[in-house]
C-alpha positions, 0 to 999 in steps of 0.5 A: 508129297504130304503124308495124307497124299501118300495115304490116298495114293496107296489107297487108290492104287491098291483099291484098283486091284480089289475093284478089278477083282470084283469086276473080273469075278462078276463077269467071268466066274460063276456064283458059288452054289453055297451062300451065306445068309442074305437078309438085305442082299442088294447084289453088290459084291461088297455085301457078301457073307458077314457083311449081311449080318452087319447090314441087318444089325444096322437096319434092324438091330440085334437078335439072339439064339444059342441054337441057331445063328444070331447077330449077338456075336457081332460087336456093335461099334461098326454096325451102329456107326453104319446106322448113324451114317445112314440116318445122317446121309440118307444112304442105305445101310450097305453103302453107309457101311462101305463108306465107313470102311473106306474112310477108316482105311484111309485114316488108318494108312495116314496114321500108320505112316505117321506112326512109323515116322514117330517110331523110327525117326531115322528110317520111318518114311521108308519103312512106313511106305513098305509097311503100308504096301504090305498091308494093302496088298496081302490077300486079306486086305480085301476085308478093309475095303468091304462091309466088315469091321476090320478097317475100323479096328485097324484105325483104332489100333493105329491110334492106340499105337501112335498114342503110346509112341507119343506118350499120350495121357493114359486115360485117353489111351485106355478110352481108345482100348475101350472103344476097340472092345466095342468094335471086336471082342479081341480088343481086350488084346490091347490091355496088356500093352496098356498095363505095361505102358502105365507101369513103366511110366514111373511113380511109386508102385502104389500110385501105379496100382491106383492108376491101373485100378481105374484105367483097366475098367475104362479100357473095357467100357465097350465090352461092358456096355455091350454086355449090359445091353445084351443082359437088358435085351436078352437076359444074358450078358455073355450072349456074344460068347454063348452065341458062338456055339451055333457057329462052331463047325465041330461037336463040343468036346471036353475042355481038356481035349480042346486044350490038347488039340490047341497046344499040339496045333491040331487045328492047323494040321487038320487043314492039311490032313485028308481024313479031317473034316477041316481038310482044305479040299472039303472047303471051297475053293476045293479044286485049288490049293492055291486059291483056298482060303483055309490054306491062307488062314493057316499061312497067316497064322504061321507067318504072322506068328513067325514074324512077331518072333523075328521082330522080337528077336531082332528088336525091331518091335518094342514090348507094347508091340510084341504084347499086342501082336501076340495077344491079337494072334493068340486070343482068336486061336484059343477061342475059335481055332478049334471049333471054327477050324481056323476060319477067318484067321487071315482077316483077324490077323490082317489088322496086326500093324507091328507085323507089317513093321517086321515085313517093312524091315525085311523088304528094306533089305531086298533089292527094289526089283525083287520088292516089285515082283513080290508086290506084283504076286501079292496083288495078283492073289488079292485080285483073285480072292476079291473075284472069289469073294464077289461070287460068294465063294467061301472067302471069309 
């Protein structure tokens, strides 16, 4: 079976789990009384929560406010591609964005399988299969199939890692990083790996410094372009960051207090502390510890951090993979972990491809029946969270 055929097979089989969850939720569960914004809501389950913001941007463009929710906090690559596809195909913005997400997911699975073949010449086919299974069945993989930007970011990250493994031209790699910063601000997490790659490529120190002098700005072209647009449109080049103040769930505290809380992992502990406003029971799905996304957010942070450490210790991951994974975990935690009480950590973490390499190494050492059981359990939760998302429960 060709690599593309395998990617399509993984996509289809695991996609049935999400589709089944959407159908189950629509037929069995009651809609949550708590909803997000519904700007252009079509009633489709894949357009809930942040998907509404992406559809609004694709259809109407940007707005900005520091005191109320605004679209300036959402980066432009995904919704602007949605607008382009909509104009070319005549599809509505919701179906254009859905098409982009799913095409990007298929392309990502193909490139991840190729990456593992290049990265691990002896066992790449087997490890790649395990990695893709884990990536497409863990609960947060739901977001790769709906109108969110995760699948586009996943695709860019897969291209970036494959380009590093194939020793592609640094300018091309830097351009990929720049596009990642147009998809999500956390795209800057790829820059340290780029710097290490260029520095280790050889040559005199002066020549390497000269290369980095133009490659680093090139690797930020996306966020620079978006900042320029925000300045020209709203007079604030940092509107994407300042606009986040309205989305904070905690009062603004001193920098020292926030740093102390982050260093002592208070945002994680708060999820399990009854006296805290971030306590999991205070959030939907509040009557179930098992099906509560706040708990899943904490588990993703703890689990993925531990897997990166394990991968580094076992030398299953190389330096660029370790750096990229670490920054993809730490940047959202340091910027939003306190104010947003770890919300969306699971989906932010879901794109970290090297973590799935560690999972693949672990699964390769387990008997196939146990692997099958683990995949079955994971699919059950993926379907359950898909059902909850479809009915507007707080799965974001």
